[in-house]
N, C-alpha and C positions, 0 to 999 in steps of 0.2 A: 504493500500499500504506499501511497505518497500522500503526505500532508504539507500544507503551508498555512502559515498564519500571517496575516498583512496587519501591521500595527501602525495607524496613523498618527502623525503629531500636528500640534498647531505650529504655524509658521516661526522659525527661528528657536523652536523649543525641543529640548530632549525629553521632556516629561512625560511619562505614560500615563494616560487617562484612564478613567473606569472601564471603558470599552477596550481599551488596549490590554488592561490587565485580565479582562475576561477572555481576550483572543490567547494571551499568553497561559492561562490556567487550561483552556481547552487545548492546545498544542500541548503542554506538559502532560495532561492525561493522556492524549494519543501517543505520546512517546514511552510512556511507562511501561508498556508490555515489550518494547523492544530496546532493552538496557545496552545492546551493543552498537545500536544506530547511531550514526554522527550524522549532523547536519550543519548547514552554512546559515550564520546570522548576518544579514547584510544590512546597511544604514544608508539612506539616501536623503537628498535634500532638493528642494526645488530651486529656480534660477534667482531667487531673492537673496541679495548680499553678494560678497565677493566669493571667488572660487575658493580662496584659502579658507574663509569662514565656513562656506558650506562643507569643504572636506572634513574640518573640525567637527562641525555638526553631524555629520554624517557618521563619523567615529563614535561621537557621543551617544547618538541615538542606539547604534548597534551594541554598545557598552551597556547601555540602560535595558535593553532587551535581554541581553545575556545575563545581567545582574538578576532580573526578574526572574528568568527561566531557573537560574540557581537556587534562588529563594523557594521556587516550586519544587526543588529536589532534583533537578537535572544537573549531572556533573559537568563542571565546565570543561573537562577534556573532551567531551563529546561535542563541543561547539568548536 
């Protein structure tokens, strides 16, 4: 099976909102039966702001999602 979760962020923010936390919980539940599965966490930004700022924001968003998944019991080594 293949699963994907999409988390949306407010412009210029890396804060995960309630809907994002719900998506992360759903994804973590789907991954629990597959403890050997690895997956990719990617962060993106829109064209608002400089390229340098958006690169940093993309990284912060990916890190926020990875931390939230770890808080749900997903081993960081899987990401």
